[in-house]
All heavy atoms as TSV, in Angstrom:
chain	resi	resn	atom	element	x	y	z
A	1	MET	N	N	241.529	13.481	44.884
A	1	MET	CA	C	240.782	12.838	45.918
A	1	MET	C	C	241.777	12.551	46.991
A	1	MET	O	O	242.731	11.857	46.830
A	1	MET	CB	C	239.993	11.680	45.480
A	1	MET	CG	C	238.857	11.189	46.431
A	1	MET	SD	S	237.352	12.167	46.598
A	1	MET	CE	C	236.814	12.223	45.032
A	2	GLU	N	N	241.433	12.926	48.262
A	2	GLU	CA	C	242.226	12.562	49.444
A	2	GLU	C	C	241.344	11.775	50.372
A	2	GLU	O	O	240.214	12.126	50.669
A	2	GLU	CB	C	242.711	13.864	50.186
A	2	GLU	CG	C	243.505	13.595	51.413
A	2	GLU	CD	C	243.864	14.849	52.147
A	2	GLU	OE1	O	243.428	15.997	51.861
A	2	GLU	OE2	O	244.644	14.743	53.080
A	3	TYR	N	N	241.874	10.665	50.832
A	3	TYR	CA	C	241.232	9.723	51.734
A	3	TYR	C	C	241.969	9.777	53.093
A	3	TYR	O	O	243.138	9.844	53.092
A	3	TYR	CB	C	241.214	8.319	51.184
A	3	TYR	CG	C	240.567	8.181	49.908
A	3	TYR	CD1	C	241.155	8.250	48.681
A	3	TYR	CD2	C	239.083	8.139	49.838
A	3	TYR	CE1	C	240.548	8.089	47.551
A	3	TYR	CE2	C	238.390	8.052	48.677
A	3	TYR	CZ	C	239.188	8.030	47.415
A	3	TYR	OH	O	238.509	7.875	46.275
A	4	LYS	N	N	241.208	9.787	54.201
A	4	LYS	CA	C	241.819	9.783	55.462
A	4	LYS	C	C	241.127	8.678	56.311
A	4	LYS	O	O	239.964	8.565	56.507
A	4	LYS	CB	C	241.544	11.099	56.270
A	4	LYS	CG	C	242.253	12.254	55.602
A	4	LYS	CD	C	242.017	13.587	56.445
A	4	LYS	CE	C	242.674	14.849	55.735
A	4	LYS	NZ	N	242.483	15.991	56.530
A	5	VAL	N	N	241.961	7.795	56.843
A	5	VAL	CA	C	241.560	6.751	57.830
A	5	VAL	C	C	241.650	7.151	59.215
A	5	VAL	O	O	242.738	7.712	59.575
A	5	VAL	CB	C	242.305	5.420	57.567
A	5	VAL	CG1	C	241.922	4.379	58.513
A	5	VAL	CG2	C	242.216	4.971	56.052
A	6	ASP	N	N	240.656	7.035	59.999
A	6	ASP	CA	C	240.592	7.507	61.338
A	6	ASP	C	C	240.759	8.978	61.403
A	6	ASP	O	O	241.677	9.557	62.069
A	6	ASP	CB	C	241.619	6.847	62.232
A	6	ASP	CG	C	241.219	6.889	63.798
A	6	ASP	OD1	O	240.131	7.382	64.088
A	6	ASP	OD2	O	242.049	6.598	64.599
A	7	ASP	N	N	239.981	9.725	60.612
A	7	ASP	CA	C	240.085	11.203	60.458
A	7	ASP	C	C	239.796	11.886	61.794
A	7	ASP	O	O	238.559	12.203	62.132
A	7	ASP	CB	C	239.146	11.631	59.361
A	7	ASP	CG	C	239.331	13.065	58.995
A	7	ASP	OD1	O	240.159	13.807	59.660
A	7	ASP	OD2	O	238.698	13.560	58.042
A	8	LYS	N	N	240.826	12.201	62.545
A	8	LYS	CA	C	240.609	13.037	63.763
A	8	LYS	C	C	240.363	14.459	63.538
A	8	LYS	O	O	239.914	15.191	64.498
A	8	LYS	CB	C	241.959	12.878	64.677
A	8	LYS	CG	C	242.277	11.440	64.957
A	8	LYS	CD	C	241.411	10.753	65.924
A	8	LYS	CE	C	241.965	9.482	66.431
A	8	LYS	NZ	N	241.010	8.703	67.028
A	9	GLU	N	N	240.559	14.903	62.354
A	9	GLU	CA	C	240.281	16.368	62.104
A	9	GLU	C	C	238.805	16.663	61.632
A	9	GLU	O	O	238.438	17.718	61.495
A	9	GLU	CB	C	241.248	16.813	60.980
A	9	GLU	CG	C	242.671	16.730	61.362
A	9	GLU	CD	C	243.604	17.020	60.220
A	9	GLU	OE1	O	243.105	17.389	59.125
A	9	GLU	OE2	O	244.889	16.858	60.403
A	10	LEU	N	N	238.048	15.498	61.401
A	10	LEU	CA	C	236.686	15.654	60.994
A	10	LEU	C	C	235.873	16.354	62.225
A	10	LEU	O	O	235.884	15.931	63.276
A	10	LEU	CB	C	236.029	14.406	60.753
A	10	LEU	CG	C	234.561	14.279	60.380
A	10	LEU	CD1	C	234.256	15.137	59.087
A	10	LEU	CD2	C	233.998	12.914	60.249
A	11	ASN	N	N	235.305	17.587	61.873
A	11	ASN	CA	C	234.561	18.220	62.930
A	11	ASN	C	C	233.095	18.133	62.692
A	11	ASN	O	O	232.550	17.826	61.500
A	11	ASN	CB	C	235.071	19.736	63.042
A	11	ASN	CG	C	234.685	20.540	61.911
A	11	ASN	OD1	O	233.653	20.621	61.539
A	11	ASN	ND2	N	235.804	21.188	61.339
A	12	ALA	N	N	232.327	18.312	63.718
A	12	ALA	CA	C	230.868	18.098	63.692
A	12	ALA	C	C	230.200	19.137	62.697
A	12	ALA	O	O	229.241	18.593	61.995
A	12	ALA	CB	C	230.240	18.384	65.114
A	13	SER	N	N	230.653	20.308	62.612
A	13	SER	CA	C	229.940	21.198	61.667
A	13	SER	C	C	230.166	20.782	60.176
A	13	SER	O	O	229.223	20.887	59.356
A	13	SER	CB	C	230.301	22.701	61.970
A	13	SER	OG	O	231.467	23.085	61.465
A	14	THR	N	N	231.350	20.458	59.870
A	14	THR	CA	C	231.689	19.942	58.493
A	14	THR	C	C	230.886	18.683	58.170
A	14	THR	O	O	230.207	18.482	57.114
A	14	THR	CB	C	233.149	19.578	58.341
A	14	THR	OG1	O	233.968	20.827	58.582
A	14	THR	CG2	C	233.412	18.966	56.988
A	15	PHE	N	N	230.744	17.776	59.156
A	15	PHE	CA	C	229.993	16.552	59.030
A	15	PHE	C	C	228.543	16.860	58.869
A	15	PHE	O	O	227.881	16.280	58.021
A	15	PHE	CB	C	230.152	15.509	60.233
A	15	PHE	CG	C	229.517	14.356	60.148
A	15	PHE	CD1	C	229.836	13.306	59.317
A	15	PHE	CD2	C	228.415	14.078	60.898
A	15	PHE	CE1	C	229.228	12.119	59.307
A	15	PHE	CE2	C	227.727	12.862	60.892
A	15	PHE	CZ	C	228.128	11.966	60.087
A	16	LEU	N	N	228.080	17.688	59.634
A	16	LEU	CA	C	226.583	18.075	59.580
A	16	LEU	C	C	226.224	18.708	58.211
A	16	LEU	O	O	225.186	18.442	57.714
A	16	LEU	CB	C	226.201	18.904	60.790
A	16	LEU	CG	C	226.086	18.218	62.035
A	16	LEU	CD1	C	225.817	19.094	63.303
A	16	LEU	CD2	C	225.128	17.061	62.040
A	17	SER	N	N	227.048	19.594	57.714
A	17	SER	CA	C	226.827	20.206	56.479
A	17	SER	C	C	226.770	19.092	55.360
A	17	SER	O	O	225.825	19.132	54.535
A	17	SER	CB	C	227.952	21.214	56.085
A	17	SER	OG	O	227.964	22.259	56.961
A	18	PHE	N	N	227.578	18.172	55.504
A	18	PHE	CA	C	227.615	17.069	54.488
A	18	PHE	C	C	226.363	16.112	54.724
A	18	PHE	O	O	225.665	15.880	53.744
A	18	PHE	CB	C	228.919	16.220	54.748
A	18	PHE	CG	C	228.966	14.936	53.889
A	18	PHE	CD1	C	229.177	15.040	52.572
A	18	PHE	CD2	C	228.753	13.818	54.477
A	18	PHE	CE1	C	229.165	13.890	51.777
A	18	PHE	CE2	C	228.882	12.569	53.808
A	18	PHE	CZ	C	229.077	12.688	52.353
A	19	VAL	N	N	226.086	15.773	55.897
A	19	VAL	CA	C	224.865	14.933	56.177
A	19	VAL	C	C	223.563	15.653	55.674
A	19	VAL	O	O	222.715	14.983	55.191
A	19	VAL	CB	C	224.872	14.573	57.674
A	19	VAL	CG1	C	223.502	13.952	58.081
A	19	VAL	CG2	C	225.878	13.617	58.058
A	20	ASN	N	N	223.490	16.909	55.897
A	20	ASN	CA	C	222.236	17.574	55.546
A	20	ASN	C	C	222.068	17.664	53.954
A	20	ASN	O	O	220.908	17.928	53.555
A	20	ASN	CB	C	222.296	19.061	56.118
A	20	ASN	CG	C	221.586	19.050	57.450
A	20	ASN	OD1	O	220.416	18.658	57.641
A	20	ASN	ND2	N	222.366	19.656	58.457
A	21	GLN	N	N	223.018	17.238	53.228
A	21	GLN	CA	C	222.877	17.153	51.824
A	21	GLN	C	C	222.169	15.823	51.467
A	21	GLN	O	O	221.577	15.651	50.453
A	21	GLN	CB	C	224.209	17.100	51.084
A	21	GLN	CG	C	224.799	18.467	51.139
A	21	GLN	CD	C	226.217	18.491	50.538
A	21	GLN	OE1	O	226.426	17.840	49.417
A	21	GLN	NE2	N	227.217	19.113	51.082
A	22	VAL	N	N	222.351	14.822	52.448
A	22	VAL	CA	C	221.748	13.495	52.245
A	22	VAL	C	C	220.424	13.382	52.992
A	22	VAL	O	O	219.365	12.943	52.403
A	22	VAL	CB	C	222.791	12.425	52.628
A	22	VAL	CG1	C	222.154	11.041	52.475
A	22	VAL	CG2	C	224.029	12.570	51.921
A	23	TRP	N	N	220.479	13.688	54.263
A	23	TRP	CA	C	219.288	13.577	55.113
A	23	TRP	C	C	219.146	14.884	55.846
A	23	TRP	O	O	219.827	15.185	56.825
A	23	TRP	CB	C	219.488	12.514	56.165
A	23	TRP	CG	C	219.306	11.120	55.620
A	23	TRP	CD1	C	218.405	10.647	54.743
A	23	TRP	CD2	C	220.223	10.010	55.870
A	23	TRP	NE1	N	218.762	9.309	54.477
A	23	TRP	CE2	C	219.791	8.908	55.154
A	23	TRP	CE3	C	221.359	9.853	56.746
A	23	TRP	CZ2	C	220.513	7.711	55.240
A	23	TRP	CZ3	C	221.924	8.660	56.776
A	23	TRP	CH2	C	221.546	7.584	56.033
A	24	GLN	N	N	218.206	15.828	55.407
A	24	GLN	CA	C	217.928	16.963	56.082
A	24	GLN	C	C	217.404	16.804	57.491
A	24	GLN	O	O	216.622	15.922	57.698
A	24	GLN	CB	C	216.856	17.770	55.248
A	24	GLN	CG	C	217.323	18.303	53.849
A	24	GLN	CD	C	218.092	19.631	54.102
A	24	GLN	OE1	O	217.891	20.408	55.021
A	24	GLN	NE2	N	219.060	19.752	53.174
A	25	GLY	N	N	217.964	17.563	58.473
A	25	GLY	CA	C	217.461	17.444	59.752
A	25	GLY	C	C	218.014	18.553	60.702
A	25	GLY	O	O	218.817	19.351	60.205
A	26	ASP	N	N	217.499	18.628	61.843
A	26	ASP	CA	C	217.885	19.582	62.809
A	26	ASP	C	C	218.711	18.802	63.812
A	26	ASP	O	O	218.283	18.425	64.949
A	26	ASP	CB	C	216.623	20.188	63.552
A	26	ASP	CG	C	216.951	21.314	64.445
A	26	ASP	OD1	O	218.116	21.887	64.294
A	26	ASP	OD2	O	216.216	21.540	65.393
A	27	TYR	N	N	220.020	18.621	63.502
A	27	TYR	CA	C	220.890	17.783	64.340
A	27	TYR	C	C	221.561	18.656	65.429
A	27	TYR	O	O	221.956	19.681	65.193
A	27	TYR	CB	C	221.919	17.072	63.481
A	27	TYR	CG	C	221.281	16.238	62.407
A	27	TYR	CD1	C	221.280	16.614	61.072
A	27	TYR	CD2	C	220.783	14.929	62.737
A	27	TYR	CE1	C	220.746	15.909	60.060
A	27	TYR	CE2	C	220.224	14.143	61.666
A	27	TYR	CZ	C	220.236	14.595	60.423
A	27	TYR	OH	O	219.673	13.825	59.532
A	28	ASP	N	N	221.722	18.053	66.628
A	28	ASP	CA	C	222.433	18.691	67.721
A	28	ASP	C	C	223.985	18.520	67.541
A	28	ASP	O	O	224.443	17.500	67.324
A	28	ASP	CB	C	221.957	18.012	68.990
A	28	ASP	CG	C	222.512	18.675	70.152
A	28	ASP	OD1	O	223.633	18.248	70.542
A	28	ASP	OD2	O	222.026	19.602	70.755
A	29	ILE	N	N	224.604	19.698	67.554
A	29	ILE	CA	C	226.049	19.688	67.306
A	29	ILE	C	C	226.839	18.913	68.381
A	29	ILE	O	O	227.784	18.299	68.144
A	29	ILE	CB	C	226.634	21.085	67.093
A	29	ILE	CG1	C	228.067	21.003	66.458
A	29	ILE	CG2	C	226.582	21.905	68.259
A	29	ILE	CD1	C	228.281	21.871	65.301
A	30	GLU	N	N	226.392	19.120	69.643
A	30	GLU	CA	C	227.147	18.477	70.669
A	30	GLU	C	C	226.965	16.956	70.713
A	30	GLU	O	O	228.001	16.204	70.875
A	30	GLU	CB	C	226.704	18.920	72.102
A	30	GLU	CG	C	227.122	20.480	72.338
A	30	GLU	CD	C	228.574	20.665	72.151
A	30	GLU	OE1	O	229.432	19.831	72.690
A	30	GLU	OE2	O	229.073	21.680	71.585
A	31	ARG	N	N	225.805	16.477	70.412
A	31	ARG	CA	C	225.511	15.090	70.303
A	31	ARG	C	C	226.309	14.529	69.109
A	31	ARG	O	O	226.762	13.398	69.065
A	31	ARG	CB	C	224.059	14.782	70.189
A	31	ARG	CG	C	223.321	15.025	71.511
A	31	ARG	CD	C	221.895	14.740	71.484
A	31	ARG	NE	N	221.786	13.259	71.431
A	31	ARG	CZ	C	220.654	12.561	71.293
A	31	ARG	NH1	N	219.572	13.306	71.139
A	31	ARG	NH2	N	220.538	11.345	71.288
A	32	THR	N	N	226.314	15.279	68.017
A	32	THR	CA	C	227.108	14.839	66.807
A	32	THR	C	C	228.692	14.685	67.177
A	32	THR	O	O	229.258	13.737	66.764
A	32	THR	CB	C	226.984	15.891	65.670
A	32	THR	OG1	O	225.575	16.003	65.285
A	32	THR	CG2	C	227.694	15.507	64.398
A	33	LYS	N	N	229.192	15.721	67.915
A	33	LYS	CA	C	230.558	15.567	68.368
A	33	LYS	C	C	230.874	14.351	69.094
A	33	LYS	O	O	231.842	13.605	68.846
A	33	LYS	CB	C	230.974	16.802	69.196
A	33	LYS	CG	C	231.163	18.101	68.438
A	33	LYS	CD	C	231.509	19.193	69.477
A	33	LYS	CE	C	231.372	20.521	68.847
A	33	LYS	NZ	N	231.712	21.653	69.766
A	34	GLU	N	N	230.027	14.026	70.031
A	34	GLU	CA	C	230.035	12.852	70.793
A	34	GLU	C	C	229.984	11.449	69.951
A	34	GLU	O	O	230.806	10.689	70.069
A	34	GLU	CB	C	228.932	12.763	71.894
A	34	GLU	CG	C	229.066	11.625	72.805
A	34	GLU	CD	C	228.085	11.615	73.935
A	34	GLU	OE1	O	227.327	12.535	74.125
A	34	GLU	OE2	O	228.021	10.582	74.605
A	35	ALA	N	N	228.998	11.493	69.000
A	35	ALA	CA	C	228.920	10.367	68.121
A	35	ALA	C	C	230.129	10.222	67.281
A	35	ALA	O	O	230.633	9.110	67.162
A	35	ALA	CB	C	227.677	10.570	67.194
A	36	LEU	N	N	230.687	11.260	66.779
A	36	LEU	CA	C	231.876	11.135	65.957
A	36	LEU	C	C	233.052	10.647	66.716
A	36	LEU	O	O	233.912	9.900	66.187
A	36	LEU	CB	C	232.157	12.471	65.250
A	36	LEU	CG	C	231.305	12.944	64.145
A	36	LEU	CD1	C	231.537	14.376	63.670
A	36	LEU	CD2	C	231.267	11.991	62.982
A	37	SER	N	N	233.116	11.037	68.007
A	37	SER	CA	C	234.225	10.533	68.879
A	37	SER	C	C	234.183	9.065	69.152
A	37	SER	O	O	235.170	8.497	69.591
A	37	SER	CB	C	234.368	11.412	70.083
A	37	SER	OG	O	233.323	11.016	71.083
A	38	LYS	N	N	233.094	8.512	68.948
A	38	LYS	CA	C	232.866	6.991	69.295
A	38	LYS	C	C	233.035	6.131	68.074
A	38	LYS	O	O	232.733	4.954	68.180
A	38	LYS	CB	C	231.516	6.840	69.897
A	38	LYS	CG	C	231.456	7.522	71.247
A	38	LYS	CD	C	230.129	7.322	71.845
A	38	LYS	CE	C	230.112	7.987	73.248
A	38	LYS	NZ	N	228.708	7.827	73.860
A	39	THR	N	N	233.422	6.682	66.874
A	39	THR	CA	C	233.520	5.830	65.681
A	39	THR	C	C	234.912	6.070	65.016
A	39	THR	O	O	235.551	7.182	65.279
A	39	THR	CB	C	232.435	6.207	64.659
A	39	THR	OG1	O	232.491	7.535	64.468
A	39	THR	CG2	C	231.030	5.839	65.154
A	40	LEU	N	N	235.315	5.105	64.238
A	40	LEU	CA	C	236.421	5.313	63.324
A	40	LEU	C	C	235.912	5.932	62.128
A	40	LEU	O	O	234.878	5.324	61.436
A	40	LEU	CB	C	237.092	3.971	63.045
A	40	LEU	CG	C	238.279	4.065	62.044
A	40	LEU	CD1	C	239.558	4.185	62.806
A	40	LEU	CD2	C	238.279	2.789	61.162
A	41	ASN	N	N	236.335	7.097	61.703
A	41	ASN	CA	C	235.809	7.832	60.582
A	41	ASN	C	C	236.834	7.752	59.386
A	41	ASN	O	O	237.905	8.255	59.539
A	41	ASN	CB	C	235.519	9.256	61.030
A	41	ASN	CG	C	234.569	9.284	62.131
A	41	ASN	OD1	O	233.467	8.825	62.074
A	41	ASN	ND2	N	235.061	9.940	63.290
A	42	ILE	N	N	236.333	7.207	58.242
A	42	ILE	CA	C	237.164	7.256	57.093
A	42	ILE	C	C	236.493	8.214	56.176
A	42	ILE	O	O	235.287	8.062	55.801
A	42	ILE	CB	C	237.190	5.834	56.506
A	42	ILE	CG1	C	237.855	4.874	57.429
A	42	ILE	CG2	C	237.940	5.824	55.101
A	42	ILE	CD1	C	237.717	3.359	57.040
A	43	THR	N	N	237.168	9.206	55.659
A	43	THR	CA	C	236.589	10.312	54.969
A	43	THR	C	C	237.299	10.479	53.514
A	43	THR	O	O	238.387	9.983	53.306
A	43	THR	CB	C	236.734	11.642	55.711
A	43	THR	OG1	O	238.201	11.839	56.022
A	43	THR	CG2	C	235.979	11.698	56.956
A	44	ALA	N	N	236.549	11.059	52.621
A	44	ALA	CA	C	237.047	11.407	51.349
A	44	ALA	C	C	236.767	12.925	51.054
A	44	ALA	O	O	235.610	13.380	51.304
A	44	ALA	CB	C	236.296	10.575	50.270
A	45	TYR	N	N	237.844	13.568	50.702
A	45	TYR	CA	C	237.782	14.924	50.368
A	45	TYR	C	C	238.092	15.217	48.940
A	45	TYR	O	O	239.119	14.610	48.429
A	45	TYR	CB	C	238.772	15.780	51.323
A	45	TYR	CG	C	238.416	15.727	52.706
A	45	TYR	CD1	C	238.855	14.745	53.635
A	45	TYR	CD2	C	237.646	16.765	53.254
A	45	TYR	CE1	C	238.556	14.638	54.914
A	45	TYR	CE2	C	237.280	16.693	54.676
A	45	TYR	CZ	C	237.825	15.725	55.424
A	45	TYR	OH	O	237.491	15.685	56.717
A	46	ASP	N	N	237.465	16.095	48.165
A	46	ASP	CA	C	237.703	16.566	46.863
A	46	ASP	C	C	238.087	18.019	46.983
A	46	ASP	O	O	237.159	18.780	47.326
A	46	ASP	CB	C	236.531	16.266	45.981
A	46	ASP	CG	C	236.922	16.623	44.562
A	46	ASP	OD1	O	238.049	16.942	44.246
A	46	ASP	OD2	O	235.985	16.514	43.685
A	47	ASP	N	N	239.290	18.337	46.906
A	47	ASP	CA	C	239.768	19.701	47.027
A	47	ASP	C	C	239.292	20.271	48.346
A	47	ASP	O	O	238.735	21.370	48.417
A	47	ASP	CB	C	239.311	20.624	45.880
A	47	ASP	CG	C	240.089	21.871	45.785
A	47	ASP	OD1	O	241.186	21.955	46.179
A	47	ASP	OD2	O	239.446	22.912	45.216
A	48	LYS	N	N	239.521	19.555	49.450
A	48	LYS	CA	C	239.284	19.921	50.811
A	48	LYS	C	C	237.684	19.980	51.101
A	48	LYS	O	O	237.301	20.474	52.170
A	48	LYS	CB	C	239.935	21.221	51.213
A	48	LYS	CG	C	241.372	21.245	51.022
A	48	LYS	CD	C	242.140	22.205	51.792
A	48	LYS	CE	C	243.544	22.205	51.569
A	48	LYS	NZ	N	244.382	21.275	52.274
A	49	VAL	N	N	236.874	19.589	50.229
A	49	VAL	CA	C	235.381	19.483	50.486
A	49	VAL	C	C	235.068	18.020	50.843
A	49	VAL	O	O	235.437	17.160	50.025
A	49	VAL	CB	C	234.614	19.979	49.197
A	49	VAL	CG1	C	233.136	19.805	49.339
A	49	VAL	CG2	C	234.955	21.382	48.847
A	50	LEU	N	N	234.398	17.791	51.975
A	50	LEU	CA	C	234.057	16.520	52.306
A	50	LEU	C	C	232.965	15.933	51.317
A	50	LEU	O	O	231.946	16.506	51.115
A	50	LEU	CB	C	233.409	16.446	53.691
A	50	LEU	CG	C	233.038	15.112	54.350
A	50	LEU	CD1	C	234.249	14.156	54.518
A	50	LEU	CD2	C	232.270	15.310	55.654
A	51	VAL	N	N	233.318	14.805	50.704
A	51	VAL	CA	C	232.398	14.234	49.684
A	51	VAL	C	C	232.066	12.803	50.051
A	51	VAL	O	O	231.126	12.226	49.375
A	51	VAL	CB	C	233.037	14.159	48.274
A	51	VAL	CG1	C	233.175	15.634	47.773
A	51	VAL	CG2	C	234.308	13.399	48.183
A	52	GLY	N	N	232.560	12.251	51.074
A	52	GLY	CA	C	232.199	10.912	51.461
A	52	GLY	C	C	232.665	10.594	53.000
A	52	GLY	O	O	233.669	11.162	53.377
A	53	CYS	N	N	231.977	9.901	53.659
A	53	CYS	CA	C	232.289	9.512	55.030
A	53	CYS	C	C	231.728	8.125	55.332
A	53	CYS	O	O	230.611	7.856	55.243
A	53	CYS	CB	C	231.735	10.431	56.027
A	53	CYS	SG	S	232.250	10.231	57.806
A	54	LEU	N	N	232.624	7.205	55.823
A	54	LEU	CA	C	232.301	5.958	56.287
A	54	LEU	C	C	232.693	5.965	57.764
A	54	LEU	O	O	233.760	6.214	58.145
A	54	LEU	CB	C	233.130	4.935	55.477
A	54	LEU	CG	C	232.701	3.429	55.836
A	54	LEU	CD1	C	232.726	2.728	54.501
A	54	LEU	CD2	C	233.920	2.861	56.645
A	55	ARG	N	N	231.635	5.623	58.590
A	55	ARG	CA	C	231.798	5.506	60.021
A	55	ARG	C	C	231.758	4.007	60.436
A	55	ARG	O	O	230.796	3.329	60.054
A	55	ARG	CB	C	230.850	6.317	60.776
A	55	ARG	CG	C	231.000	7.861	60.379
A	55	ARG	CD	C	229.850	8.632	61.135
A	55	ARG	NE	N	229.976	8.548	62.521
A	55	ARG	CZ	C	228.907	8.409	63.373
A	55	ARG	NH1	N	227.611	8.478	62.783
A	55	ARG	NH2	N	229.179	8.225	64.634
A	56	ILE	N	N	232.761	3.548	61.255
A	56	ILE	CA	C	232.692	2.282	61.731
A	56	ILE	C	C	232.476	2.313	63.270
A	56	ILE	O	O	233.239	2.820	63.978
A	56	ILE	CB	C	234.086	1.552	61.487
A	56	ILE	CG1	C	234.355	1.530	59.939
A	56	ILE	CG2	C	234.026	0.215	62.048
A	56	ILE	CD1	C	235.720	1.074	59.516
A	57	LEU	N	N	231.335	1.621	63.648
A	57	LEU	CA	C	230.995	1.417	65.000
A	57	LEU	C	C	231.458	0.064	65.388
A	57	LEU	O	O	231.256	-0.867	64.693
A	57	LEU	CB	C	229.511	1.522	65.200
A	57	LEU	CG	C	228.725	2.700	64.768
A	57	LEU	CD1	C	227.277	2.452	64.770
A	57	LEU	CD2	C	229.173	3.899	65.624
A	58	SER	N	N	232.144	-0.064	66.542
A	58	SER	CA	C	232.727	-1.374	66.928
A	58	SER	C	C	232.629	-1.643	68.431
A	58	SER	O	O	232.652	-0.619	69.244
A	58	SER	CB	C	234.185	-1.446	66.539
A	58	SER	OG	O	234.771	-2.613	66.976
A	59	ASP	N	N	232.547	-2.863	68.812
A	59	ASP	CA	C	232.490	-3.273	70.219
A	59	ASP	C	C	234.007	-3.417	70.628
A	59	ASP	O	O	234.261	-3.651	71.762
A	59	ASP	CB	C	231.722	-4.464	70.562
A	59	ASP	CG	C	232.167	-5.713	69.863
A	59	ASP	OD1	O	233.222	-5.736	69.271
A	59	ASP	OD2	O	231.462	-6.790	69.980
A	60	GLY	N	N	234.894	-3.304	69.577
A	60	GLY	CA	C	236.346	-3.401	69.958
A	60	GLY	C	C	236.836	-4.812	69.979
A	60	GLY	O	O	237.971	-5.082	70.239
A	61	TYR	N	N	236.012	-5.762	69.776
A	61	TYR	CA	C	236.436	-7.210	69.793
A	61	TYR	C	C	235.909	-8.018	68.634
A	61	TYR	O	O	236.587	-8.458	67.747
A	61	TYR	CB	C	236.083	-7.788	71.168
A	61	TYR	CG	C	236.726	-9.089	71.386
A	61	TYR	CD1	C	238.063	-9.268	71.414
A	61	TYR	CD2	C	235.901	-10.239	71.768
A	61	TYR	CE1	C	238.676	-10.447	71.685
A	61	TYR	CE2	C	236.535	-11.459	72.019
A	61	TYR	CZ	C	237.884	-11.596	72.054
A	61	TYR	OH	O	238.531	-12.741	72.244
A	62	TYR	N	N	234.521	-8.231	68.591
A	62	TYR	CA	C	233.927	-9.112	67.706
A	62	TYR	C	C	233.157	-8.397	66.573
A	62	TYR	O	O	233.049	-8.913	65.474
A	62	TYR	CB	C	232.940	-10.118	68.343
A	62	TYR	CG	C	233.489	-11.204	69.146
A	62	TYR	CD1	C	233.486	-11.263	70.508
A	62	TYR	CD2	C	234.239	-12.253	68.435
A	62	TYR	CE1	C	234.041	-12.234	71.177
A	62	TYR	CE2	C	234.761	-13.251	69.146
A	62	TYR	CZ	C	234.714	-13.321	70.497
A	62	TYR	OH	O	235.137	-14.330	71.239
A	63	PHE	N	N	232.437	-7.400	66.883
A	63	PHE	CA	C	231.389	-6.902	66.049
A	63	PHE	C	C	231.699	-5.431	65.570
A	63	PHE	O	O	232.146	-4.643	66.311
A	63	PHE	CB	C	229.992	-6.832	66.856
A	63	PHE	CG	C	228.889	-6.412	66.011
A	63	PHE	CD1	C	228.266	-7.205	65.094
A	63	PHE	CD2	C	228.354	-5.155	66.225
A	63	PHE	CE1	C	227.256	-6.717	64.341
A	63	PHE	CE2	C	227.326	-4.709	65.497
A	63	PHE	CZ	C	226.724	-5.500	64.623
A	64	GLY	N	N	231.407	-5.240	64.259
A	64	GLY	CA	C	231.512	-3.800	63.786
A	64	GLY	C	C	230.504	-3.603	62.820
A	64	GLY	O	O	230.032	-4.512	62.099
A	65	THR	N	N	229.973	-2.429	62.752
A	65	THR	CA	C	228.892	-2.014	61.880
A	65	THR	C	C	229.427	-0.780	61.038
A	65	THR	O	O	230.072	0.124	61.603
A	65	THR	CB	C	227.657	-1.523	62.505
A	65	THR	OG1	O	227.203	-2.733	63.183
A	65	THR	CG2	C	226.593	-1.150	61.587
A	66	ILE	N	N	229.258	-0.863	59.679
A	66	ILE	CA	C	229.664	0.362	58.850
A	66	ILE	C	C	228.482	1.146	58.515
A	66	ILE	O	O	227.542	0.663	57.952
A	66	ILE	CB	C	230.396	-0.186	57.610
A	66	ILE	CG1	C	231.649	-1.006	58.040
A	66	ILE	CG2	C	230.719	0.827	56.634
A	66	ILE	CD1	C	232.423	-1.632	56.898
A	67	LEU	N	N	228.594	2.407	58.648
A	67	LEU	CA	C	227.632	3.448	58.258
A	67	LEU	C	C	228.198	4.282	57.103
A	67	LEU	O	O	229.310	4.769	57.250
A	67	LEU	CB	C	227.171	4.391	59.382
A	67	LEU	CG	C	226.640	3.623	60.722
A	67	LEU	CD1	C	226.628	4.618	61.854
A	67	LEU	CD2	C	225.429	3.047	60.371
A	68	TYR	N	N	227.479	4.432	55.983
A	68	TYR	CA	C	228.021	5.160	54.856
A	68	TYR	C	C	227.175	6.329	54.564
A	68	TYR	O	O	225.975	6.175	54.448
A	68	TYR	CB	C	228.170	4.219	53.703
A	68	TYR	CG	C	228.502	4.947	52.421
A	68	TYR	CD1	C	229.846	5.360	52.162
A	68	TYR	CD2	C	227.526	5.190	51.431
A	68	TYR	CE1	C	230.170	6.012	50.936
A	68	TYR	CE2	C	227.810	5.856	50.318
A	68	TYR	CZ	C	229.171	6.244	50.028
A	68	TYR	OH	O	229.443	6.922	48.995
A	69	PHE	N	N	227.832	7.379	54.370
A	69	PHE	CA	C	227.156	8.637	53.934
A	69	PHE	C	C	227.808	9.078	52.645
A	69	PHE	O	O	229.005	9.427	52.740
A	69	PHE	CB	C	227.218	9.788	54.916
A	69	PHE	CG	C	226.547	9.404	56.168
A	69	PHE	CD1	C	227.280	8.902	57.290
A	69	PHE	CD2	C	225.107	9.509	56.297
A	69	PHE	CE1	C	226.560	8.677	58.517
A	69	PHE	CE2	C	224.458	9.179	57.517
A	69	PHE	CZ	C	225.274	8.678	58.602
A	70	GLY	N	N	227.340	9.097	51.518
A	70	GLY	CA	C	227.943	9.525	50.325
A	70	GLY	C	C	226.974	10.365	49.373
A	70	GLY	O	O	225.688	10.331	49.586
A	71	SER	N	N	227.495	11.020	48.568
A	71	SER	CA	C	226.765	11.791	47.570
A	71	SER	C	C	226.767	11.140	46.236
A	71	SER	O	O	227.443	10.315	45.977
A	71	SER	CB	C	227.092	13.304	47.548
A	71	SER	OG	O	228.534	13.379	47.288
């Protein structure tokens, strides 16, 4: 298992493939890219396959919210 904190290599299509395993939807790739750029993304890979993603939304000072997508 490989964990990455602030995963700058996480791309929208990899993330969407993963998310669709949890919540099926017709997600916009450009909006997903923008959303990922606004969060700190902590990822887990098993043999280069994304198996977990924790996204941290923050106001940069007081408040942070954690979103978790896992299988």
